[in-house]
HTML snippet that shows the backbone in 3Dmol.js (N, CA, C, O; Angstrom):
<script src="https://3Dmol.org/build/3Dmol-min.js"></script>
<div id="view" style="width:600px;height:400px;position:relative"></div>
<script>
const pdb = `
ATOM      1  N   MET A   1    -180.582 -81.086 230.192  1.00  0.00           N
ATOM      2  CA  MET A   1    -179.465 -80.181 230.182  1.00  0.00           C
ATOM      3  C   MET A   1    -178.277 -80.864 229.498  1.00  0.00           C
ATOM      4  O   MET A   1    -177.924 -81.996 229.831  1.00  0.00           O
ATOM      5  N   LYS A   2    -177.677 -80.174 228.555  1.00  0.00           N
ATOM      6  CA  LYS A   2    -176.529 -80.705 227.839  1.00  0.00           C
ATOM      7  C   LYS A   2    -175.246 -80.312 228.572  1.00  0.00           C
ATOM      8  O   LYS A   2    -175.004 -79.133 228.827  1.00  0.00           O
ATOM      9  N   LEU A   3    -174.441 -81.295 228.901  1.00  0.00           N
ATOM     10  CA  LEU A   3    -173.170 -81.031 229.572  1.00  0.00           C
ATOM     11  C   LEU A   3    -172.107 -80.707 228.543  1.00  0.00           C
ATOM     12  O   LEU A   3    -172.009 -81.365 227.508  1.00  0.00           O
ATOM     13  N   GLN A   4    -171.320 -79.700 228.830  1.00  0.00           N
ATOM     14  CA  GLN A   4    -170.210 -79.352 227.958  1.00  0.00           C
ATOM     15  C   GLN A   4    -168.924 -79.535 228.737  1.00  0.00           C
ATOM     16  O   GLN A   4    -168.853 -79.247 229.932  1.00  0.00           O
ATOM     17  N   ARG A   5    -167.926 -80.011 228.047  1.00  0.00           N
ATOM     18  CA  ARG A   5    -166.642 -80.253 228.676  1.00  0.00           C
ATOM     19  C   ARG A   5    -165.565 -79.550 227.876  1.00  0.00           C
ATOM     20  O   ARG A   5    -165.504 -79.696 226.655  1.00  0.00           O
ATOM     21  N   GLN A   6    -164.732 -78.804 228.536  1.00  0.00           N
ATOM     22  CA  GLN A   6    -163.637 -78.113 227.875  1.00  0.00           C
ATOM     23  C   GLN A   6    -162.449 -79.065 227.770  1.00  0.00           C
ATOM     24  O   GLN A   6    -161.980 -79.601 228.774  1.00  0.00           O
ATOM     25  N   LEU A   7    -161.977 -79.266 226.561  1.00  0.00           N
ATOM     26  CA  LEU A   7    -160.819 -80.116 226.334  1.00  0.00           C
ATOM     27  C   LEU A   7    -159.592 -79.255 226.109  1.00  0.00           C
ATOM     28  O   LEU A   7    -159.683 -78.150 225.574  1.00  0.00           O
ATOM     29  N   ASP A   8    -158.451 -79.767 226.519  1.00  0.00           N
ATOM     30  CA  ASP A   8    -157.197 -79.085 226.230  1.00  0.00           C
ATOM     31  C   ASP A   8    -156.929 -79.148 224.736  1.00  0.00           C
ATOM     32  O   ASP A   8    -157.357 -80.078 224.052  1.00  0.00           O
ATOM     33  N   ASP A   9    -156.214 -78.146 224.239  1.00  0.00           N
ATOM     34  CA  ASP A   9    -155.834 -78.159 222.827  1.00  0.00           C
ATOM     35  C   ASP A   9    -154.955 -79.364 222.525  1.00  0.00           C
ATOM     36  O   ASP A   9    -154.160 -79.801 223.357  1.00  0.00           O
ATOM     37  N   ILE A  10    -155.113 -79.879 221.339  1.00  0.00           N
ATOM     38  CA  ILE A  10    -154.245 -80.941 220.833  1.00  0.00           C
ATOM     39  C   ILE A  10    -152.969 -80.264 220.361  1.00  0.00           C
ATOM     40  O   ILE A  10    -153.020 -79.208 219.731  1.00  0.00           O
ATOM     41  N   ASN A  11    -151.819 -80.871 220.663  1.00  0.00           N
ATOM     42  CA  ASN A  11    -150.573 -80.298 220.176  1.00  0.00           C
ATOM     43  C   ASN A  11    -149.801 -81.313 219.332  1.00  0.00           C
ATOM     44  O   ASN A  11    -150.118 -82.502 219.322  1.00  0.00           O
ATOM     45  N   GLY A  12    -148.805 -80.831 218.640  1.00  0.00           N
ATOM     46  CA  GLY A  12    -148.032 -81.681 217.742  1.00  0.00           C
ATOM     47  C   GLY A  12    -147.365 -82.846 218.439  1.00  0.00           C
ATOM     48  O   GLY A  12    -147.238 -83.928 217.866  1.00  0.00           O
ATOM     49  N   GLN A  13    -146.935 -82.633 219.680  1.00  0.00           N
ATOM     50  CA  GLN A  13    -146.308 -83.717 220.447  1.00  0.00           C
ATOM     51  C   GLN A  13    -147.300 -84.853 220.680  1.00  0.00           C
ATOM     52  O   GLN A  13    -146.945 -86.025 220.559  1.00  0.00           O
ATOM     53  N   MET A  14    -148.549 -84.505 221.015  1.00  0.00           N
ATOM     54  CA  MET A  14    -149.583 -85.526 221.210  1.00  0.00           C
ATOM     55  C   MET A  14    -149.804 -86.333 219.940  1.00  0.00           C
ATOM     56  O   MET A  14    -149.847 -87.563 219.969  1.00  0.00           O
ATOM     57  N   VAL A  15    -149.942 -85.628 218.832  1.00  0.00           N
ATOM     58  CA  VAL A  15    -150.173 -86.300 217.549  1.00  0.00           C
ATOM     59  C   VAL A  15    -148.996 -87.222 217.227  1.00  0.00           C
ATOM     60  O   VAL A  15    -149.187 -88.373 216.835  1.00  0.00           O
ATOM     61  N   HIS A  16    -147.791 -86.709 217.394  1.00  0.00           N
ATOM     62  CA  HIS A  16    -146.585 -87.493 217.101  1.00  0.00           C
ATOM     63  C   HIS A  16    -146.523 -88.750 217.972  1.00  0.00           C
ATOM     64  O   HIS A  16    -146.193 -89.830 217.482  1.00  0.00           O
ATOM     65  N   GLU A  17    -146.836 -88.611 219.252  1.00  0.00           N
ATOM     66  CA  GLU A  17    -146.813 -89.765 220.161  1.00  0.00           C
ATOM     67  C   GLU A  17    -147.826 -90.826 219.752  1.00  0.00           C
ATOM     68  O   GLU A  17    -147.527 -92.019 219.795  1.00  0.00           O
ATOM     69  N   VAL A  18    -149.021 -90.399 219.355  1.00  0.00           N
ATOM     70  CA  VAL A  18    -150.041 -91.367 218.929  1.00  0.00           C
ATOM     71  C   VAL A  18    -149.600 -92.063 217.648  1.00  0.00           C
ATOM     72  O   VAL A  18    -149.729 -93.281 217.521  1.00  0.00           O
ATOM     73  N   PHE A  19    -149.082 -91.293 216.703  1.00  0.00           N
ATOM     74  CA  PHE A  19    -148.649 -91.880 215.435  1.00  0.00           C
ATOM     75  C   PHE A  19    -147.493 -92.861 215.633  1.00  0.00           C
ATOM     76  O   PHE A  19    -147.491 -93.939 215.038  1.00  0.00           O
ATOM     77  N   THR A  20    -146.516 -92.500 216.460  1.00  0.00           N
ATOM     78  CA  THR A  20    -145.360 -93.375 216.632  1.00  0.00           C
ATOM     79  C   THR A  20    -145.674 -94.596 217.487  1.00  0.00           C
ATOM     80  O   THR A  20    -144.962 -95.597 217.414  1.00  0.00           O
ATOM     81  N   ALA A  21    -146.726 -94.531 218.295  1.00  0.00           N
ATOM     82  CA  ALA A  21    -147.114 -95.672 219.132  1.00  0.00           C
ATOM     83  C   ALA A  21    -148.048 -96.636 218.412  1.00  0.00           C
ATOM     84  O   ALA A  21    -148.337 -97.718 218.923  1.00  0.00           O
ATOM     85  N   SER A  22    -148.518 -96.254 217.236  1.00  0.00           N
ATOM     86  CA  SER A  22    -149.489 -97.097 216.532  1.00  0.00           C
ATOM     87  C   SER A  22    -148.836 -98.387 216.061  1.00  0.00           C
ATOM     88  O   SER A  22    -147.674 -98.406 215.653  1.00  0.00           O
ATOM     89  N   LYS A  23    -149.603 -99.451 216.126  1.00  0.00           N
ATOM     90  CA  LYS A  23    -149.120-100.763 215.709  1.00  0.00           C
ATOM     91  C   LYS A  23    -149.403-100.964 214.225  1.00  0.00           C
ATOM     92  O   LYS A  23    -150.254-100.294 213.641  1.00  0.00           O
ATOM     93  N   THR A  24    -148.687-101.881 213.643  1.00  0.00           N
ATOM     94  CA  THR A  24    -148.885-102.194 212.235  1.00  0.00           C
ATOM     95  C   THR A  24    -150.275-102.786 212.037  1.00  0.00           C
ATOM     96  O   THR A  24    -150.666-103.732 212.721  1.00  0.00           O
ATOM     97  N   SER A  25    -151.005-102.219 211.100  1.00  0.00           N
ATOM     98  CA  SER A  25    -152.342-102.715 210.779  1.00  0.00           C
ATOM     99  C   SER A  25    -152.694-102.251 209.368  1.00  0.00           C
ATOM    100  O   SER A  25    -151.900-101.602 208.687  1.00  0.00           O
ATOM    101  N   ALA A  26    -153.878-102.595 208.961  1.00  0.00           N
ATOM    102  CA  ALA A  26    -154.340-102.209 207.626  1.00  0.00           C
ATOM    103  C   ALA A  26    -154.568-100.699 207.573  1.00  0.00           C
ATOM    104  O   ALA A  26    -154.734-100.039 208.599  1.00  0.00           O
ATOM    105  N   ALA A  27    -154.571-100.185 206.379  1.00  0.00           N
ATOM    106  CA  ALA A  27    -154.820 -98.757 206.172  1.00  0.00           C
ATOM    107  C   ALA A  27    -156.244 -98.405 206.594  1.00  0.00           C
ATOM    108  O   ALA A  27    -157.145 -99.243 206.577  1.00  0.00           O
ATOM    109  N   GLY A  28    -156.416 -97.143 206.972  1.00  0.00           N
ATOM    110  CA  GLY A  28    -157.740 -96.647 207.319  1.00  0.00           C
ATOM    111  C   GLY A  28    -158.536 -96.325 206.068  1.00  0.00           C
ATOM    112  O   GLY A  28    -158.067 -96.553 204.953  1.00  0.00           O
ATOM    113  N   LEU A  29    -159.737 -95.797 206.247  1.00  0.00           N
ATOM    114  CA  LEU A  29    -160.577 -95.440 205.111  1.00  0.00           C
ATOM    115  C   LEU A  29    -159.928 -94.386 204.222  1.00  0.00           C
ATOM    116  O   LEU A  29    -160.243 -94.282 203.037  1.00  0.00           O
ATOM    117  N   ASP A  30    -159.023 -93.609 204.801  1.00  0.00           N
ATOM    118  CA  ASP A  30    -158.328 -92.574 204.031  1.00  0.00           C
ATOM    119  C   ASP A  30    -157.124 -93.120 203.262  1.00  0.00           C
ATOM    120  O   ASP A  30    -156.496 -92.387 202.497  1.00  0.00           O
ATOM    121  N   GLY A  31    -156.799 -94.394 203.457  1.00  0.00           N
ATOM    122  CA  GLY A  31    -155.696 -95.018 202.742  1.00  0.00           C
ATOM    123  C   GLY A  31    -154.355 -94.921 203.451  1.00  0.00           C
ATOM    124  O   GLY A  31    -153.381 -95.518 202.993  1.00  0.00           O
ATOM    125  N   TRP A  32    -154.277 -94.188 204.556  1.00  0.00           N
ATOM    126  CA  TRP A  32    -153.018 -94.049 205.298  1.00  0.00           C
ATOM    127  C   TRP A  32    -152.792 -95.272 206.170  1.00  0.00           C
ATOM    128  O   TRP A  32    -153.687 -95.709 206.894  1.00  0.00           O
ATOM    129  N   GLU A  33    -151.588 -95.818 206.094  1.00  0.00           N
ATOM    130  CA  GLU A  33    -151.197 -96.936 206.943  1.00  0.00           C
ATOM    131  C   GLU A  33    -150.452 -96.401 208.165  1.00  0.00           C
ATOM    132  O   GLU A  33    -149.790 -95.367 208.071  1.00  0.00           O
ATOM    133  N   PRO A  34    -150.544 -97.083 209.309  1.00  0.00           N
ATOM    134  CA  PRO A  34    -149.821 -96.633 210.499  1.00  0.00           C
ATOM    135  C   PRO A  34    -148.322 -96.438 210.256  1.00  0.00           C
ATOM    136  O   PRO A  34    -147.723 -95.509 210.798  1.00  0.00           O
ATOM    137  N   ALA A  35    -147.726 -97.293 209.462  1.00  0.00           N
ATOM    138  CA  ALA A  35    -146.286 -97.153 209.173  1.00  0.00           C
ATOM    139  C   ALA A  35    -145.994 -95.827 208.477  1.00  0.00           C
ATOM    140  O   ALA A  35    -144.942 -95.230 208.702  1.00  0.00           O
ATOM    141  N   GLU A  36    -146.911 -95.365 207.639  1.00  0.00           N
ATOM    142  CA  GLU A  36    -146.729 -94.074 206.967  1.00  0.00           C
ATOM    143  C   GLU A  36    -146.875 -92.922 207.952  1.00  0.00           C
ATOM    144  O   GLU A  36    -146.128 -91.945 207.885  1.00  0.00           O
ATOM    145  N   LEU A  37    -147.836 -93.032 208.868  1.00  0.00           N
ATOM    146  CA  LEU A  37    -148.037 -91.979 209.863  1.00  0.00           C
ATOM    147  C   LEU A  37    -146.820 -91.841 210.777  1.00  0.00           C
ATOM    148  O   LEU A  37    -146.489 -90.738 211.211  1.00  0.00           O
ATOM    149  N   ARG A  38    -146.153 -92.967 211.068  1.00  0.00           N
ATOM    150  CA  ARG A  38    -144.955 -92.918 211.915  1.00  0.00           C
ATOM    151  C   ARG A  38    -143.819 -92.144 211.260  1.00  0.00           C
ATOM    152  O   ARG A  38    -142.914 -91.679 211.953  1.00  0.00           O
ATOM    153  N   LEU A  39    -143.849 -92.001 209.949  1.00  0.00           N
ATOM    154  CA  LEU A  39    -142.788 -91.295 209.224  1.00  0.00           C
ATOM    155  C   LEU A  39    -142.993 -89.777 209.165  1.00  0.00           C
ATOM    156  O   LEU A  39    -142.095 -89.051 208.738  1.00  0.00           O
ATOM    157  N   LEU A  40    -144.144 -89.303 209.580  1.00  0.00           N
ATOM    158  CA  LEU A  40    -144.421 -87.871 209.487  1.00  0.00           C
ATOM    159  C   LEU A  40    -143.536 -87.076 210.446  1.00  0.00           C
ATOM    160  O   LEU A  40    -143.274 -87.506 211.570  1.00  0.00           O
ATOM    161  N   SER A  41    -143.090 -85.930 209.993  1.00  0.00           N
ATOM    162  CA  SER A  41    -142.218 -85.068 210.794  1.00  0.00           C
ATOM    163  C   SER A  41    -142.991 -84.402 211.924  1.00  0.00           C
ATOM    164  O   SER A  41    -144.221 -84.365 211.914  1.00  0.00           O
ATOM    165  N   ARG A  42    -142.249 -83.876 212.900  1.00  0.00           N
ATOM    166  CA  ARG A  42    -142.882 -83.126 213.991  1.00  0.00           C
ATOM    167  C   ARG A  42    -143.598 -81.894 213.446  1.00  0.00           C
ATOM    168  O   ARG A  42    -144.669 -81.535 213.934  1.00  0.00           O
ATOM    169  N   LYS A  43    -143.020 -81.248 212.444  1.00  0.00           N
ATOM    170  CA  LYS A  43    -143.637 -80.062 211.840  1.00  0.00           C
ATOM    171  C   LYS A  43    -145.002 -80.440 211.239  1.00  0.00           C
ATOM    172  O   LYS A  43    -145.975 -79.701 211.392  1.00  0.00           O
ATOM    173  N   THR A  44    -145.066 -81.567 210.571  1.00  0.00           N
ATOM    174  CA  THR A  44    -146.332 -82.036 209.998  1.00  0.00           C
ATOM    175  C   THR A  44    -147.331 -82.357 211.105  1.00  0.00           C
ATOM    176  O   THR A  44    -148.518 -82.058 210.978  1.00  0.00           O
ATOM    177  N   CYS A  45    -146.854 -82.965 212.187  1.00  0.00           N
ATOM    178  CA  CYS A  45    -147.736 -83.270 213.319  1.00  0.00           C
ATOM    179  C   CYS A  45    -148.267 -81.989 213.954  1.00  0.00           C
ATOM    180  O   CYS A  45    -149.406 -81.957 214.419  1.00  0.00           O
ATOM    181  N   ASP A  46    -147.449 -80.925 213.980  1.00  0.00           N
ATOM    182  CA  ASP A  46    -147.913 -79.625 214.482  1.00  0.00           C
ATOM    183  C   ASP A  46    -149.070 -79.115 213.617  1.00  0.00           C
ATOM    184  O   ASP A  46    -150.071 -78.623 214.138  1.00  0.00           O
ATOM    185  N   TRP A  47    -148.928 -79.234 212.301  1.00  0.00           N
ATOM    186  CA  TRP A  47    -149.976 -78.780 211.391  1.00  0.00           C
ATOM    187  C   TRP A  47    -151.257 -79.604 211.582  1.00  0.00           C
ATOM    188  O   TRP A  47    -152.359 -79.055 211.599  1.00  0.00           O
ATOM    189  N   ILE A  48    -151.104 -80.914 211.724  1.00  0.00           N
ATOM    190  CA  ILE A  48    -152.264 -81.788 211.933  1.00  0.00           C
ATOM    191  C   ILE A  48    -152.972 -81.411 213.235  1.00  0.00           C
ATOM    192  O   ILE A  48    -154.202 -81.400 213.291  1.00  0.00           O
ATOM    193  N   ALA A  49    -152.203 -81.102 214.276  1.00  0.00           N
ATOM    194  CA  ALA A  49    -152.800 -80.678 215.554  1.00  0.00           C
ATOM    195  C   ALA A  49    -153.602 -79.398 215.375  1.00  0.00           C
ATOM    196  O   ALA A  49    -154.696 -79.275 215.927  1.00  0.00           O
ATOM    197  N   LYS A  50    -153.080 -78.445 214.617  1.00  0.00           N
ATOM    198  CA  LYS A  50    -153.816 -77.200 214.354  1.00  0.00           C
ATOM    199  C   LYS A  50    -155.125 -77.500 213.627  1.00  0.00           C
ATOM    200  O   LYS A  50    -156.163 -76.914 213.935  1.00  0.00           O
ATOM    201  N   LEU A  51    -155.067 -78.408 212.668  1.00  0.00           N
ATOM    202  CA  LEU A  51    -156.265 -78.806 211.930  1.00  0.00           C
ATOM    203  C   LEU A  51    -157.301 -79.418 212.877  1.00  0.00           C
ATOM    204  O   LEU A  51    -158.473 -79.046 212.837  1.00  0.00           O
ATOM    205  N   TYR A  52    -156.874 -80.353 213.727  1.00  0.00           N
ATOM    206  CA  TYR A  52    -157.792 -80.986 214.679  1.00  0.00           C
ATOM    207  C   TYR A  52    -158.414 -79.950 215.622  1.00  0.00           C
ATOM    208  O   TYR A  52    -159.607 -80.020 215.918  1.00  0.00           O
ATOM    209  N   ASN A  53    -157.615 -78.999 216.091  1.00  0.00           N
ATOM    210  CA  ASN A  53    -158.143 -77.965 216.985  1.00  0.00           C
ATOM    211  C   ASN A  53    -159.169 -77.089 216.276  1.00  0.00           C
ATOM    212  O   ASN A  53    -160.176 -76.708 216.874  1.00  0.00           O
ATOM    213  N   GLU A  54    -158.927 -76.770 215.020  1.00  0.00           N
ATOM    214  CA  GLU A  54    -159.893 -75.974 214.249  1.00  0.00           C
ATOM    215  C   GLU A  54    -161.209 -76.746 214.081  1.00  0.00           C
ATOM    216  O   GLU A  54    -162.291 -76.163 214.154  1.00  0.00           O
ATOM    217  N   ILE A  55    -161.107 -78.036 213.861  1.00  0.00           N
ATOM    218  CA  ILE A  55    -162.302 -78.876 213.734  1.00  0.00           C
ATOM    219  C   ILE A  55    -163.073 -78.894 215.052  1.00  0.00           C
ATOM    220  O   ILE A  55    -164.303 -78.838 215.051  1.00  0.00           O
ATOM    221  N   GLU A  56    -162.357 -78.972 216.175  1.00  0.00           N
ATOM    222  CA  GLU A  56    -163.002 -78.956 217.494  1.00  0.00           C
ATOM    223  C   GLU A  56    -163.747 -77.646 217.734  1.00  0.00           C
ATOM    224  O   GLU A  56    -164.846 -77.647 218.288  1.00  0.00           O
ATOM    225  N   VAL A  57    -163.156 -76.538 217.322  1.00  0.00           N
ATOM    226  CA  VAL A  57    -163.761 -75.215 217.542  1.00  0.00           C
ATOM    227  C   VAL A  57    -164.978 -75.004 216.651  1.00  0.00           C
ATOM    228  O   VAL A  57    -166.018 -74.533 217.111  1.00  0.00           O
ATOM    229  N   THR A  58    -164.845 -75.351 215.380  1.00  0.00           N
ATOM    230  CA  THR A  58    -165.918 -75.052 214.411  1.00  0.00           C
ATOM    231  C   THR A  58    -166.945 -76.167 214.292  1.00  0.00           C
ATOM    232  O   THR A  58    -168.091 -75.921 213.917  1.00  0.00           O
ATOM    233  N   GLY A  59    -166.536 -77.399 214.612  1.00  0.00           N
ATOM    234  CA  GLY A  59    -167.429 -78.544 214.426  1.00  0.00           C
ATOM    235  C   GLY A  59    -167.549 -78.967 212.973  1.00  0.00           C
ATOM    236  O   GLY A  59    -168.420 -79.765 212.625  1.00  0.00           O
ATOM    237  N   ARG A  60    -166.677 -78.434 212.121  1.00  0.00           N
ATOM    238  CA  ARG A  60    -166.722 -78.769 210.689  1.00  0.00           C
ATOM    239  C   ARG A  60    -165.396 -79.329 210.210  1.00  0.00           C
ATOM    240  O   ARG A  60    -164.325 -78.822 210.543  1.00  0.00           O
ATOM    241  N   TRP A  61    -165.495 -80.384 209.423  1.00  0.00           N
ATOM    242  CA  TRP A  61    -164.306 -80.930 208.759  1.00  0.00           C
ATOM    243  C   TRP A  61    -164.131 -80.220 207.434  1.00  0.00           C
ATOM    244  O   TRP A  61    -165.114 -79.874 206.779  1.00  0.00           O
ATOM    245  N   PRO A  62    -162.877 -79.996 207.027  1.00  0.00           N
ATOM    246  CA  PRO A  62    -162.655 -79.337 205.731  1.00  0.00           C
ATOM    247  C   PRO A  62    -163.105 -80.229 204.586  1.00  0.00           C
ATOM    248  O   PRO A  62    -163.075 -81.455 204.694  1.00  0.00           O
ATOM    249  N   LYS A  63    -163.518 -79.614 203.500  1.00  0.00           N
ATOM    250  CA  LYS A  63    -163.886 -80.376 202.314  1.00  0.00           C
ATOM    251  C   LYS A  63    -162.619 -80.837 201.609  1.00  0.00           C
ATOM    252  O   LYS A  63    -161.617 -80.122 201.579  1.00  0.00           O
ATOM    253  N   SER A  64    -162.671 -82.015 201.055  1.00  0.00           N
ATOM    254  CA  SER A  64    -161.485 -82.529 200.358  1.00  0.00           C
ATOM    255  C   SER A  64    -161.432 -82.046 198.931  1.00  0.00           C
ATOM    256  O   SER A  64    -160.500 -82.383 198.200  1.00  0.00           O
TER     257      SER A  64
END
`;
const viewer = $3Dmol.createViewer("view");
viewer.addModel(pdb, "pdb");
viewer.setStyle({}, {cartoon: {color: "spectrum"}});
viewer.zoomTo();
viewer.render();
</script>
């Protein structure tokens, strides 16, 4: 039997808190450095949260 767990939606505040709490380190595979993520606006974090929630619902990442 496969267990399913309902997660709360991700919101812009959550994304912003994670980005601003990140420590200085090397860039990820996408080339973004933590220092750059800390500069993103709350509006941008809201959009990123919507994207993450859509990925959770559909199980698909957008094509680049």
